[in-house]
Residue frames relative to the residue before (quaternion, step in Angstrom):
aa qw qx qy qz dx dy dz
L 1.0000 0.0000 0.0000 0.0000 0.00 0.00 0.00
R 0.0802 -0.7861 0.6128 0.0131 3.55 -0.93 0.96
M 0.1882 -0.7747 0.5932 0.1122 3.55 -1.12 0.66
I 0.0916 -0.7714 0.6293 0.0218 3.53 -0.99 0.94
E 0.2061 -0.7757 0.5841 0.1206 3.58 -0.75 1.04
I 0.1143 -0.7807 0.6141 0.0188 3.52 -0.89 1.06
Y 0.2469 -0.7585 0.5882 0.1334 3.55 -0.98 0.91
K 0.7007 -0.5009 0.3041 0.4070 3.55 -1.19 0.54
H 0.6784 0.4917 -0.3075 0.4512 3.60 0.92 -0.81
Q 0.6631 0.4952 -0.3004 0.4740 3.62 1.27 -0.17
F 0.3703 0.7587 -0.4791 0.2403 3.62 1.21 0.00
K 0.6152 0.5640 -0.3558 0.4206 3.57 1.04 -0.70
D 0.6947 0.4553 -0.2628 0.4910 3.59 1.22 -0.47
L 0.4293 0.7476 -0.4382 0.2545 3.58 1.26 -0.17
S 0.6348 0.5236 -0.3361 0.4581 3.62 0.95 -0.77
N 0.6564 0.5029 -0.3080 0.4706 3.59 1.00 -0.80
V 0.6220 0.5289 -0.3375 0.4685 3.58 1.02 -0.78
I 0.6710 0.4923 -0.2983 0.4674 3.58 0.86 -0.96
A 0.6498 0.5209 -0.3202 0.4516 3.59 0.93 -0.85
S 0.7045 0.4730 -0.2778 0.4503 3.59 0.99 -0.76
I 0.7608 0.3672 -0.2179 0.4888 3.63 1.13 -0.37
K 0.5177 0.7044 -0.4008 0.2743 3.60 1.16 -0.41
N 0.7490 0.3752 -0.2229 0.4985 3.61 1.08 -0.54
R 0.4686 0.6659 -0.4536 0.3623 3.57 1.21 0.27
N 0.5205 -0.6615 0.4558 0.2894 3.55 -1.22 0.51
Y 0.5617 0.5449 -0.4090 0.4694 3.57 1.05 0.76
K 0.3768 -0.6496 0.5933 0.2899 3.50 -1.33 0.27
F 0.1643 -0.8061 0.5665 0.0473 3.56 -1.01 0.86
I 0.1594 -0.7076 0.6759 0.1303 3.49 -1.28 0.62
I 0.1730 -0.7321 0.6501 0.1075 3.53 -0.85 1.02
Y 0.1288 -0.8375 0.5309 -0.0108 3.53 -0.51 1.29
M 0.0612 -0.7758 0.6280 0.0051 3.54 -0.97 0.97
D 0.2011 -0.8091 0.5461 0.0820 3.56 -0.53 1.19
D 0.8620 0.0620 -0.0723 0.4979 3.53 -1.11 0.84
L 0.1416 0.8272 -0.5229 0.1492 3.54 0.89 1.02
S 0.2928 0.7165 -0.6006 0.2004 3.55 -0.86 1.00
F 0.2008 -0.7747 0.5914 0.0987 3.52 -1.24 0.50
E 0.4019 -0.6659 0.5693 0.2664 3.52 -1.16 0.67
E 0.7256 -0.4685 0.3042 0.4019 3.52 -1.28 0.44
F 0.7344 0.4426 -0.2335 0.4585 3.60 0.96 -0.85
E 0.5907 0.5840 -0.3734 0.4130 3.62 1.20 -0.25
I 0.1847 -0.8165 0.5410 0.0812 3.58 -0.89 0.91
E 0.3722 0.7517 -0.4779 0.2610 3.61 1.25 0.08
Y 0.5583 0.6247 -0.3907 0.3814 3.58 1.15 -0.54
K 0.5991 0.5673 -0.3643 0.4319 3.61 1.10 -0.60
F 0.6426 0.5050 -0.3117 0.4848 3.56 1.02 -0.79
L 0.6533 0.5244 -0.3071 0.4516 3.55 0.95 -0.91
K 0.6097 0.5542 -0.3482 0.4471 3.60 1.01 -0.77
A 0.6759 0.4952 -0.2950 0.4593 3.57 0.88 -0.94
V 0.6590 0.5087 -0.3130 0.4572 3.59 0.95 -0.82
I 0.6649 0.5078 -0.3117 0.4504 3.59 0.91 -0.88
E 0.6975 0.4593 -0.2731 0.4775 3.58 0.93 -0.82
G 0.5556 -0.6291 0.3917 0.3770 3.57 1.16 -0.37
G 0.2782 -0.7881 0.5118 0.1989 3.61 1.17 -0.33
V 0.8025 -0.1856 0.1797 0.5379 3.57 -0.98 -0.87
E 0.7062 0.4106 -0.2349 0.5268 3.54 1.05 -0.82
T 0.4870 -0.6602 0.4753 0.3179 3.59 -0.99 0.75
K 0.5538 -0.6142 0.4536 0.3321 3.52 -1.17 0.66
P 0.4740 -0.6892 0.4650 0.2900 3.62 -0.80 0.96
D 0.5172 -0.6683 0.4532 0.2836 3.58 -1.07 0.81
N 0.7065 0.4760 -0.2684 0.4498 3.60 1.14 -0.48
I 0.6865 0.4500 -0.2752 0.5004 3.61 1.26 0.18
L 0.0413 -0.7518 0.6579 0.0165 3.53 -1.04 0.94
I 0.2405 -0.7506 0.5953 0.1562 3.56 -1.15 0.60
Y 0.0775 -0.7803 0.6206 -0.0036 3.55 -0.78 1.15
A 0.0050 0.7892 -0.6140 0.0060 3.55 -1.11 0.70
T 0.1949 -0.7263 0.6409 0.1544 3.52 -1.25 0.55
S 0.0126 0.7877 -0.6158 0.0101 3.54 -1.20 0.52
N 0.3845 -0.6950 0.5537 0.2502 3.53 -1.19 0.55
R 0.6427 0.4862 -0.3195 0.4985 3.57 1.29 0.02
R 0.4980 -0.6288 0.5055 0.3179 3.54 -1.10 0.71
H 0.7385 0.1941 -0.1282 0.6329 3.55 1.09 -0.78
L 0.4791 -0.7266 0.4183 0.2599 3.56 -0.72 1.06
I 0.7430 0.3365 -0.1913 0.5460 3.56 1.14 -0.59
K 0.5065 -0.6752 0.4476 0.2954 3.54 -0.80 1.05
E 0.1961 -0.7641 0.6067 0.0982 3.52 -0.93 0.97
T 0.2118 -0.7516 0.6079 0.1439 3.54 -1.21 0.55
W 0.6452 -0.5010 0.3881 0.4268 3.57 -1.25 0.25
N 0.5921 0.5712 -0.3702 0.4314 3.60 1.10 -0.58
D 0.5933 0.5666 -0.3650 0.4401 3.58 1.12 -0.61
R 0.6625 0.5348 -0.2937 0.4346 3.57 1.14 -0.64
N 0.5771 0.5487 -0.3939 0.4590 3.61 1.18 -0.36
D 0.4418 -0.7380 0.4372 0.2627 3.57 -0.70 1.00
M 0.7754 0.2695 -0.1716 0.5447 3.60 1.05 -0.55
E 0.3291 -0.7181 0.5803 0.1981 3.53 -0.95 0.92
S 0.4769 -0.7156 0.4291 0.2763 3.58 -0.75 1.01
N 0.6447 0.5654 -0.3380 0.3878 3.63 0.98 -0.70
N 0.8578 0.0025 0.0416 0.5123 3.58 0.61 -1.03
G 0.5866 -0.6557 0.3506 0.3211 3.59 1.17 0.42
L 0.4077 0.7066 -0.4921 0.3039 3.61 1.17 0.25
H 0.5038 -0.6443 0.4805 0.3165 3.55 -1.12 0.61
R 0.3819 -0.7369 0.5181 0.2068 3.55 -0.69 1.13
S 0.5529 0.6078 -0.4116 0.3944 3.60 1.10 -0.51
D 0.5874 0.5542 -0.3688 0.4603 3.60 1.15 -0.52
T 0.6247 0.5352 -0.3271 0.4651 3.58 1.07 -0.77
I 0.6476 0.5072 -0.3199 0.4702 3.58 0.94 -0.85
E 0.6583 0.5050 -0.3146 0.4612 3.60 0.88 -0.91
E 0.6213 0.5411 -0.3294 0.4611 3.57 1.03 -0.79
K 0.6931 0.4779 -0.2769 0.4631 3.57 0.90 -0.95
L 0.6997 0.4624 -0.2758 0.4696 3.59 0.99 -0.77
S 0.5542 0.6505 -0.3921 0.3404 3.59 1.15 -0.44
L 0.5725 0.5788 -0.3992 0.4217 3.63 1.11 -0.44
V 0.6799 0.4824 -0.3068 0.4593 3.59 0.79 -0.95
N 0.6363 0.5373 -0.3285 0.4455 3.60 1.10 -0.60
R 0.5613 0.6009 -0.3859 0.4182 3.60 1.23 -0.29
F 0.6417 0.4744 -0.3195 0.5110 3.57 1.20 -0.51
G 0.4448 -0.7534 0.4231 0.2357 3.57 -0.53 1.19
C 0.8016 0.1975 -0.0771 0.5589 3.57 0.88 -0.89
Q 0.0584 -0.7864 0.6147 0.0145 3.55 -0.89 0.95
I 0.1014 -0.7692 0.6294 0.0442 3.55 -0.94 0.92
S 0.1161 -0.8069 0.5782 0.0341 3.55 -0.59 1.15
Y 0.1835 -0.7460 0.6309 0.1090 3.52 -1.11 0.77
S 0.1868 -0.8048 0.5556 0.0938 3.53 -0.29 1.24
K 0.6354 -0.5290 0.4091 0.3862 3.51 -1.29 0.42
P 0.4045 -0.7133 0.5047 0.2699 3.62 -0.81 0.91
S 0.5424 -0.5722 0.4883 0.3741 3.55 -1.26 0.39
Q 0.6883 -0.4507 0.3504 0.4476 3.58 -1.28 0.19
K 0.6563 0.5089 -0.3107 0.4623 3.60 0.94 -0.89
E 0.6542 0.5031 -0.3128 0.4702 3.60 0.93 -0.88
F 0.6199 0.5407 -0.3351 0.4594 3.58 1.03 -0.80
F 0.6767 0.4767 -0.2937 0.4781 3.59 0.87 -0.93
D 0.6191 0.5328 -0.3436 0.4635 3.61 1.04 -0.72
I 0.6375 0.5142 -0.3190 0.4770 3.59 1.02 -0.82
V 0.6555 0.5147 -0.3067 0.4598 3.58 0.89 -0.97
I 0.6850 0.4810 -0.2914 0.4632 3.59 0.81 -0.98
G 0.6441 0.5218 -0.3180 0.4601 3.59 0.98 -0.82
L 0.6741 0.4772 -0.2879 0.4847 3.59 0.92 -0.88
A 0.6313 0.5343 -0.3329 0.4529 3.58 1.03 -0.78
R 0.6661 0.4897 -0.3059 0.4721 3.59 0.93 -0.86
K 0.6413 0.5352 -0.3147 0.4509 3.57 0.97 -0.88
N 0.7700 0.3492 -0.1656 0.5077 3.58 1.06 -0.79
N 0.4630 -0.7277 0.4083 0.2990 3.58 1.30 0.34
V 0.2170 0.7565 -0.5744 0.2252 3.58 0.90 0.94
K 0.3052 -0.7926 0.5106 0.1337 3.56 -0.69 1.13
M 0.4384 0.6324 -0.5203 0.3704 3.56 0.33 1.30
T 0.5045 -0.6149 0.4960 0.3484 3.57 -1.16 0.51
D 0.6647 -0.4901 0.3718 0.4239 3.56 -1.27 0.32
E 0.6484 0.5254 -0.3171 0.4506 3.58 0.97 -0.85
E 0.6521 0.4983 -0.3121 0.4786 3.60 0.98 -0.84
L 0.6381 0.5322 -0.3223 0.4535 3.57 0.96 -0.88
M 0.6858 0.4865 -0.2956 0.4534 3.57 0.84 -0.96
A 0.6518 0.5109 -0.3201 0.4601 3.60 0.96 -0.82
E 0.7033 0.4536 -0.2681 0.4772 3.59 0.87 -0.93
A 0.6328 0.5223 -0.3311 0.4660 3.60 1.03 -0.76
N 0.6203 0.5393 -0.3361 0.4598 3.57 1.05 -0.74
K 0.6490 0.4949 -0.3122 0.4862 3.60 0.95 -0.84
W 0.6479 0.5450 -0.3098 0.4326 3.56 0.95 -0.97
E 0.7135 0.4706 -0.2845 0.4341 3.58 0.71 -1.05
L 0.6011 0.5765 -0.3641 0.4169 3.60 1.09 -0.57
S 0.7822 0.2966 -0.1655 0.5223 3.58 1.08 -0.64
H 0.7301 0.4043 -0.2327 0.4994 3.60 1.26 0.13
G 0.8022 -0.3797 0.1746 0.4264 3.57 0.79 0.95
G 0.6208 -0.5859 0.3534 0.3826 3.61 1.16 0.22
I 0.7078 -0.4667 0.3506 0.3979 3.50 -1.41 -0.04
S 0.3221 0.7049 -0.5922 0.2205 3.57 -0.84 1.06
G 0.6441 -0.4981 0.4011 0.4197 3.55 -1.27 0.22
R 0.6275 0.5408 -0.3287 0.4536 3.57 1.05 -0.77
T 0.6543 0.5045 -0.3102 0.4703 3.58 0.96 -0.86
A 0.6210 0.5349 -0.3384 0.4623 3.59 1.02 -0.76
Q 0.6708 0.4870 -0.2992 0.4726 3.59 0.91 -0.90
Q 0.6465 0.5131 -0.3233 0.4629 3.60 0.97 -0.79
F 0.6249 0.5281 -0.3349 0.4674 3.58 1.06 -0.72
I 0.6579 0.4915 -0.3106 0.4786 3.60 0.93 -0.86
N 0.6184 0.5291 -0.3427 0.4692 3.61 0.99 -0.76
Y 0.6294 0.5256 -0.3186 0.4755 3.57 1.03 -0.82
C 0.6603 0.5104 -0.3032 0.4598 3.59 0.91 -0.92
L 0.6928 0.4689 -0.2656 0.4791 3.57 1.09 -0.73
G 0.6138 -0.5801 0.3424 0.4116 3.57 1.27 -0.06
G 0.5844 0.5554 -0.3813 0.4524 3.60 1.25 -0.02
R 0.1778 -0.8498 0.4898 0.0793 3.58 0.40 1.23
E 0.0850 0.8123 -0.5669 0.1080 3.57 0.06 1.31
């Protein structure tokens, strides 16, 4: 198994990468980290065609994996939600479907929803015990609550950053 990381500015080369590895005796994962597009970017259209295989069938030895911090990979605006565009009468719902169609090309989606306050505290306490942080549960919860308010909100990442801070690794 081989892994190839592709960045957004390299999408134009993706067809060449696939062509050069499709007949090799290895399996490949093409990996894209933190994939997202702004409203004005159109590279996602190219990526859609590559993922689906276009005219050429998709090689059996290649999978494409991507991570994103967005539920929808392409930024949506409130204007996208209006069904009629004022300029030329086109249906905006078609625009939304176009934008959502990229995420539908990826067969499996794993979402990590925001933990509840209790789940966040459970994560913090579990990480603190695992790392031998010498604070009571009450102290941990009070300090973690202060931390999350100024460090991006409740998440597993914020809990880990708080524990790193407690351990002296000021991240």
